[in-house]
Backbone as CSV, one residue per row, in Angstrom:
resi,resn,N_x,N_y,N_z,CA_x,CA_y,CA_z,C_x,C_y,C_z
1,MET,-14.788,3.676,-6.919,-13.626,4.334,-6.362,-12.396,3.545,-6.773
2,SER,-11.345,4.247,-7.182,-10.136,3.555,-7.608,-9.194,3.344,-6.431
3,LYS,-8.343,2.376,-6.588,-7.374,2.020,-5.559,-6.202,2.997,-5.604
4,SER,-5.609,3.289,-4.454,-4.451,4.173,-4.382,-3.160,3.362,-4.485
5,PHE,-2.169,3.961,-5.121,-0.854,3.358,-5.281,0.191,4.359,-4.811
6,GLU,1.416,3.870,-4.582,2.517,4.745,-4.190,3.720,4.478,-5.069
7,ALA,4.496,5.528,-5.296,5.744,5.407,-6.040,6.749,6.370,-5.426
8,GLN,8.006,5.955,-5.421,9.082,6.810,-4.934,9.979,7.133,-6.108
9,GLY,10.382,8.397,-6.202,11.252,8.767,-7.304,11.856,10.143,-7.140
10,ILE,12.735,10.453,-8.069,13.410,11.741,-8.109,12.722,12.588,-9.173
11,ILE,12.360,13.811,-8.813,11.644,14.675,-9.752,12.544,15.016,-10.930
12,HIS,12.070,14.688,-12.116,12.799,14.946,-13.359,12.349,16.260,-14.001
13,SER,11.039,16.519,-13.978,10.514,17.765,-14.535,9.199,18.128,-13.863
14,ILE,8.911,19.428,-13.855,7.662,19.947,-13.297,7.107,20.949,-14.296
15,ASP,5.911,20.704,-14.757,5.259,21.607,-15.705,4.505,22.694,-14.941
16,GLN,4.134,23.726,-15.635,3.322,24.788,-15.056,1.878,24.318,-14.921
17,THR,1.126,24.942,-14.041,-0.303,24.665,-13.933,-0.982,25.244,-15.174
18,ARG,-1.808,24.439,-15.805,-2.495,24.868,-17.029,-4.002,24.810,-16.811
19,GLU,-4.700,25.721,-17.442,-6.163,25.782,-17.337,-6.774,25.297,-18.640
20,TYR,-7.810,24.479,-18.519,-8.474,23.899,-19.683,-9.954,24.243,-19.661
21,GLY,-10.499,24.545,-20.818,-11.926,24.812,-20.933,-12.329,26.119,-20.287
22,GLN,-13.626,26.357,-20.314,-14.153,27.606,-19.782,-14.595,27.493,-18.325
23,ASN,-14.565,26.291,-17.780,-15.011,26.126,-16.385,-13.859,26.240,-15.377
24,GLY,-12.637,26.538,-15.849,-11.515,26.736,-14.937,-10.844,25.468,-14.455
25,PHE,-10.993,24.357,-15.173,-10.339,23.105,-14.796,-8.825,23.276,-14.918
26,THR,-8.077,22.939,-13.867,-6.626,23.071,-13.894,-5.941,21.724,-13.721
27,LYS,-4.773,21.629,-14.350,-3.993,20.396,-14.294,-2.511,20.761,-14.345
28,ARG,-1.705,20.004,-13.601,-0.257,20.204,-13.594,0.405,18.843,-13.687
29,GLU,1.311,18.699,-14.627,1.991,17.430,-14.827,3.420,17.501,-14.311
30,PHE,3.928,16.365,-13.854,5.331,16.242,-13.449,5.802,14.821,-13.725
31,VAL,7.113,14.670,-13.853,7.708,13.374,-14.177,8.714,13.027,-13.089
32,ILE,8.661,11.765,-12.638,9.658,11.277,-11.684,10.420,10.107,-12.303
33,LYS,11.682,9.988,-11.911,12.477,8.806,-12.246,12.373,7.904,-11.030
34,LEU,11.795,6.729,-11.201,11.558,5.834,-10.076,12.864,5.469,-9.382
35,SER,12.793,5.395,-8.049,13.947,5.024,-7.234,13.452,4.081,-6.147
36,GLY,14.354,3.598,-5.343,13.944,2.732,-4.245,14.097,1.268,-4.586
37,ASP,13.472,0.435,-3.770,13.579,-1.019,-3.905,13.144,-1.488,-5.289
38,GLY,13.946,-2.379,-5.860,13.590,-3.009,-7.120,13.925,-2.200,-8.363
39,GLU,14.419,-0.999,-8.217,14.745,-0.185,-9.391,16.210,-0.382,-9.769
40,ASN,16.455,-0.603,-11.042,17.800,-0.788,-11.567,18.254,0.527,-12.195
41,PRO,19.278,1.181,-11.642,19.712,2.476,-12.178,20.224,2.400,-13.623
42,ASP,20.589,1.194,-14.089,21.029,1.043,-15.477,19.860,1.138,-16.460
43,TYR,18.660,0.900,-15.986,17.453,0.953,-16.823,16.390,1.783,-16.107
44,PRO,16.569,3.104,-16.070,15.646,3.956,-15.310,14.231,3.967,-15.892
45,ASN,13.271,4.078,-15.004,11.859,4.186,-15.382,11.378,5.593,-15.061
46,TYR,10.866,6.263,-16.074,10.309,7.601,-15.901,8.796,7.495,-15.969
47,VAL,8.115,8.139,-15.021,6.664,8.058,-14.937,6.082,9.463,-14.882
48,ALA,5.104,9.718,-15.747,4.412,11.005,-15.758,3.179,10.908,-14.869
49,LEU,3.024,11.881,-13.975,1.863,11.949,-13.097,1.207,13.309,-13.279
50,GLU,-0.028,13.427,-12.834,-0.726,14.709,-12.933,-1.414,15.046,-11.628
51,LEU,-1.498,16.337,-11.389,-2.246,16.881,-10.258,-3.393,17.674,-10.860
52,ILE,-4.571,17.583,-10.253,-5.703,18.329,-10.787,-6.312,19.236,-9.726
53,LYS,-6.929,20.289,-10.206,-7.642,21.277,-9.389,-6.776,21.809,-8.248
54,ASP,-7.256,21.738,-7.019,-6.549,22.321,-5.877,-5.243,21.598,-5.547
55,LYS,-5.022,20.404,-6.074,-3.801,19.651,-5.800,-2.605,20.160,-6.609
56,CYS,-2.835,21.021,-7.605,-1.747,21.553,-8.429,-0.690,22.257,-7.581
57,ALA,-1.106,22.881,-6.513,-0.190,23.641,-5.660,0.777,22.741,-4.888
58,LEU,0.534,21.444,-4.828,1.426,20.543,-4.093,2.861,20.610,-4.618
59,MET,3.031,20.841,-5.912,4.379,20.850,-6.481,5.137,22.136,-6.213
60,ASP,4.468,23.158,-5.685,5.149,24.424,-5.388,6.257,24.257,-4.357
61,ALA,6.164,23.240,-3.516,7.145,23.024,-2.448,8.349,22.202,-2.905
62,PHE,8.371,21.788,-4.175,9.419,20.895,-4.659,10.130,21.480,-5.866
63,GLN,11.317,20.918,-6.134,12.062,21.314,-7.316,12.708,20.084,-7.942
64,ILE,13.181,20.247,-9.146,13.828,19.151,-9.866,14.992,18.630,-9.017
65,GLY,15.079,17.298,-8.910,16.136,16.658,-8.131,15.698,16.200,-6.757
66,ASP,14.562,16.710,-6.266,14.052,16.264,-4.969,13.543,14.833,-5.072
67,GLU,13.793,14.043,-4.023,13.247,12.683,-3.986,11.933,12.723,-3.229
68,VAL,10.896,12.160,-3.835,9.548,12.247,-3.276,8.868,10.893,-3.224
69,GLN,7.876,10.832,-2.364,6.955,9.694,-2.273,5.608,10.228,-2.751
70,VAL,5.065,9.623,-3.794,3.823,10.104,-4.401,2.731,9.065,-4.201
71,THR,1.577,9.510,-3.736,0.399,8.651,-3.635,-0.541,9.088,-4.744
72,PHE,-1.042,8.116,-5.519,-1.847,8.452,-6.683,-2.926,7.410,-6.932
73,ASN,-3.910,7.800,-7.716,-4.960,6.898,-8.182,-4.725,6.607,-9.657
74,LEU,-4.963,5.386,-10.042,-4.871,4.962,-11.428,-6.262,5.063,-12.022
75,SER,-6.391,5.814,-13.092,-7.708,5.931,-13.716,-7.572,5.896,-15.229
76,GLY,-8.652,5.576,-15.889,-8.637,5.504,-17.349,-10.030,5.693,-17.907
77,ARG,-10.055,6.038,-19.187,-11.353,6.201,-19.861,-11.186,5.877,-21.330
78,LEU,-12.293,5.534,-21.944,-12.312,5.248,-23.370,-12.773,6.477,-24.139
79,TRP,-12.270,6.623,-25.346,-12.668,7.723,-26.211,-12.895,7.152,-27.601
80,SER,-13.969,7.572,-28.194,-14.227,7.142,-29.564,-14.884,8.279,-30.329
81,ALA,-14.616,8.293,-31.616,-15.213,9.277,-32.517,-15.645,8.527,-33.767
82,PRO,-16.682,8.994,-34.416,-17.145,8.309,-35.623,-16.024,8.145,-36.652
83,GLY,-15.870,6.920,-37.132,-14.867,6.633,-38.157,-13.449,6.515,-37.648
84,LYS,-13.241,6.592,-36.339,-11.893,6.482,-35.763,-11.857,5.310,-34.795
85,PRO,-10.689,4.692,-34.652,-10.594,3.576,-33.699,-10.718,4.069,-32.256
86,GLU,-11.272,3.220,-31.425,-11.422,3.542,-30.007,-10.037,3.640,-29.360
87,LYS,-9.885,4.588,-28.433,-8.634,4.763,-27.704,-8.908,4.711,-26.213
88,CYS,-7.914,4.253,-25.478,-7.991,4.223,-24.020,-6.941,5.176,-23.474
89,PHE,-7.362,6.101,-22.628,-6.453,7.041,-21.983,-6.308,6.644,-20.515
90,THR,-5.072,6.554,-20.068,-4.779,6.197,-18.687,-4.076,7.367,-18.017
91,SER,-4.440,7.660,-16.774,-3.756,8.730,-16.053,-3.454,8.299,-14.626
92,LEU,-2.361,8.841,-14.122,-1.951,8.632,-12.744,-2.183,9.962,-12.046
93,GLN,-3.279,10.035,-11.296,-3.668,11.287,-10.650,-3.148,11.321,-9.220
94,ALA,-2.080,12.100,-9.039,-1.464,12.225,-7.715,-2.342,13.079,-6.815
95,TRP,-2.398,12.718,-5.543,-3.159,13.514,-4.582,-2.371,13.774,-3.303
96,LYS,-1.158,13.197,-3.232,-0.298,13.437,-2.071,1.146,13.317,-2.537
97,VAL,1.962,14.328,-2.221,3.381,14.323,-2.564,4.153,14.729,-1.311
98,GLU,5.086,13.870,-0.900,5.891,14.131,0.292,7.357,13.866,-0.023
99,ARG,8.227,14.490,0.727,9.648,14.200,0.586,9.883,12.758,1.025
100,ALA,10.688,12.039,0.286,10.988,10.649,0.627,11.757,10.601,1.936
101,GLY,11.414,9.667,2.803,12.098,9.493,4.074,11.588,10.379,5.186
102,VAL,10.551,11.157,4.935,10.006,12.044,5.965,8.960,11.281,6.755
103,GLN,9.026,11.423,8.059,8.069,10.765,8.937,6.706,11.448,8.818
104,PRO,5.601,10.771,9.174,4.266,11.339,9.039,4.067,12.703,9.692
105,GLY,4.817,13.048,10.726,4.671,14.339,11.377,5.226,15.489,10.550
106,GLY,5.828,15.177,9.393,6.346,16.212,8.537,7.809,16.544,8.780
107,GLN,8.456,15.849,9.705,9.858,16.096,9.977,10.637,14.820,9.730
108,ASN,11.849,14.996,9.263,12.715,13.855,9.032,13.530,13.640,10.304
109,TYR,13.277,12.562,11.009,13.923,12.318,12.282,15.207,11.532,12.085
110,ASP,16.294,12.082,12.577,17.577,11.412,12.560,17.907,11.072,14.006
111,MET,17.819,9.813,14.364,18.016,9.422,15.756,19.435,9.730,16.233
112,GLY,20.392,9.817,15.303,21.756,10.140,15.687,21.901,11.588,16.133
113,ALA,20.939,12.404,15.858,21.012,13.814,16.216,20.650,14.054,17.681
114,PHE,20.054,13.082,18.321,19.668,13.247,19.720,20.834,12.868,20.612
115,SER,21.089,13.670,21.625,22.179,13.363,22.557,21.598,12.699,23.799
116,ALA,22.466,12.036,24.507,22.044,11.370,25.735,21.655,12.427,26.764
117,PRO,20.744,12.108,27.657,20.354,13.087,28.668,21.553,13.486,29.515
118,SER,21.564,14.754,29.880,22.682,15.244,30.698,22.523,14.722,32.122
119,ALA,23.648,14.576,32.758,23.624,14.097,34.135,23.169,15.238,35.027
120,GLY,22.017,15.112,35.578,21.465,16.144,36.452,21.605,15.693,37.891
121,PRO,20.792,16.236,38.775,20.842,15.821,40.164,20.497,14.338,40.279
122,ALA,21.060,13.703,41.280,20.804,12.280,41.480,19.313,12.037,41.621
123,PHE,18.828,10.960,41.056,17.417,10.651,41.071,17.216,9.342,41.806
124,ASP,16.348,9.358,42.785,16.069,8.157,43.554,14.817,7.515,42.970
125,ASP,14.986,6.379,42.323,13.843,5.711,41.720,13.263,4.635,42.621
126,ASP,13.591,4.703,43.903,13.062,3.766,44.864,11.584,4.092,45.122
127,VAL,10.743,3.104,45.005,9.309,3.311,45.186,9.003,3.352,46.697
128,PRO,8.159,4.296,47.145,7.913,4.457,48.578,7.004,3.392,49.198
129,PHE,6.657,2.354,48.522,5.811,1.323,49.143,6.314,-0.043,48.910
């Protein structure tokens, strides 16, 4: 099992879902420009990620310019053919995409949006014992 990683970035491009082979394997690629801690805007880093099978639909909720938090697995494989040099293919397989700054409940909580409780009837907080 591979380890999960996270990256935060702004969506640069979103490809269409594509089908490969005769067994219906689907894949969708997207690119983010990394943002957040440690990123220097003068030297942007663009990272290509992929969604496979049922995860392709995750990008339907997003558009170019949205800032997202992506959870992905790093995976790789070797490929060789007779008479050709061996190659290593690496992929970042995303399995969770969320809007950056959104709390786990799915809502972005702004504490400044809550008002103080209204003054209602007087409340006696004296304990009866």
